[in-house]
N, C-alpha and C positions, 0 to 999 in steps of 0.2 A: 640480459633477460630478453626473451623474444615474445612470450605470450603466457597467458594464464591457462594452465593445462586442465585442472580439475577443480570443481567446487563440490563441497560435500553437502548432502542432504541426509540428515539423521532420520532413519525410518524405524518403524516398529518391527517389520518382518521383511526379509529379503525377497521372498517369492511374491508377496502381495505387492510390494513396491515395483518389482520387475514387471509384473502383469500390468500395473497401472501405466508405467512409463512406456512400455512396449505396445500394449494393446489399446490403450486409451489415447495417450499423447502421440503415439506413432514413432517413438524413439527406437533406435537399434540397440540391442544388447551387445556391447563391444567386448566385455570380459566378465566372466563369472568363475573365479578361481577360489578354491578352498585354501584358507591360510592356516588355521589351526582351531581346534576345539569349537567348531561352529561358526567361526569368523570367516567371512568371504570378502574378496575384493571384487566388487560389482560395479561396472562402469556402463553407463548408458549415454546416448547422445542422439540429437536429431540426425536423420539421414543426411549424409554429406557433410556434416560438421567436421571441420578440419582442426580446430584448435581446442576450444573448451568443451569438456564433457562433464557429466555428473557422476560423482562417486556416491553410491547408495551405501550408507554406513549404518548397520543395525545398532540401535541403542544398547549399551551393555552395562550401564550404571543407572541408578535412580536419577541422577542429575541429567544424564542424557535423555532418559525417557521423558522427563519433564519438559524437554525442549522439542520433542516430536510435535510437529504441527504449528509451532510458534517460534521458529528459529530466528526470526527477525523482529520480534516484539510487535507483530501485527502489521508491519510494513510490507510492501511488495519486496520480495527478496530476489526474484529471478525474472528475467526478461527474455521471453521466447520470441525471437524475430521471425517474421514471415515476409515473403515477397508477394503474397496474394492473401491479404487479410480476410476478405469475404469467404474465400474457399476454405481457409483453415478454421475460421470462426464457426462456420456451419458444420464442418467435419467434426470439430471438437464437441459442439452441441449435440450432434448426432451420436457421438460416442459416450454421451452421458455427462459431459462437463457442464456445470451450471456457472454461468458468469454472474458476477455481482452487479453488473451494470450493462446497459446496452453499449455498443461501440461508441467511442467519442473521438472527435477530431480535435487534436491539439496542434499548436504551431509546429511541433516536431514530427507529427504523424498520427496514425490511427491506432487506438489502444482500447483494450477491455481487460478487466481484472477477473481472474478465476482462481479457484483454490484447488490444490492437489488433493489426493485422497486423505491426507492428514490434516488439511486446513491451512497449509502454507499458501501465501498469496503470490500469484504470478501475474505478469502482464503478457498478454498476446499483443505484439506490437509490429506495426509496419511503419518504419521511418519514411519520411518524405524522400523520394528519390530511390527507394529500394524496389 
């Protein structure tokens, strides 16, 4: 095994999720392919990301719909790394992201928690040395 290729985020609607990840977070739309009967294979990733990307999977059952926005039981589930924390923090705020807290400095780096359009918690993080 060489790397983790995709992580899934269960979403309510493909197009609103694409708009959020592309227009607000600044991710690239890497793939949007129709699979069958309304199902699509939608992959987004931060510009320049080489390994891990996000598969946006539309909820198709009641059980999946119940998980939209709370896929990790309220814990931070995704960690968006940056090499310039202040620049990206301000850009995200300007794009409408509301952070749950001001940036904080931890022994491992600088971090602030935000929520995506469904309520999933993310860290914007710059590790020491990045």
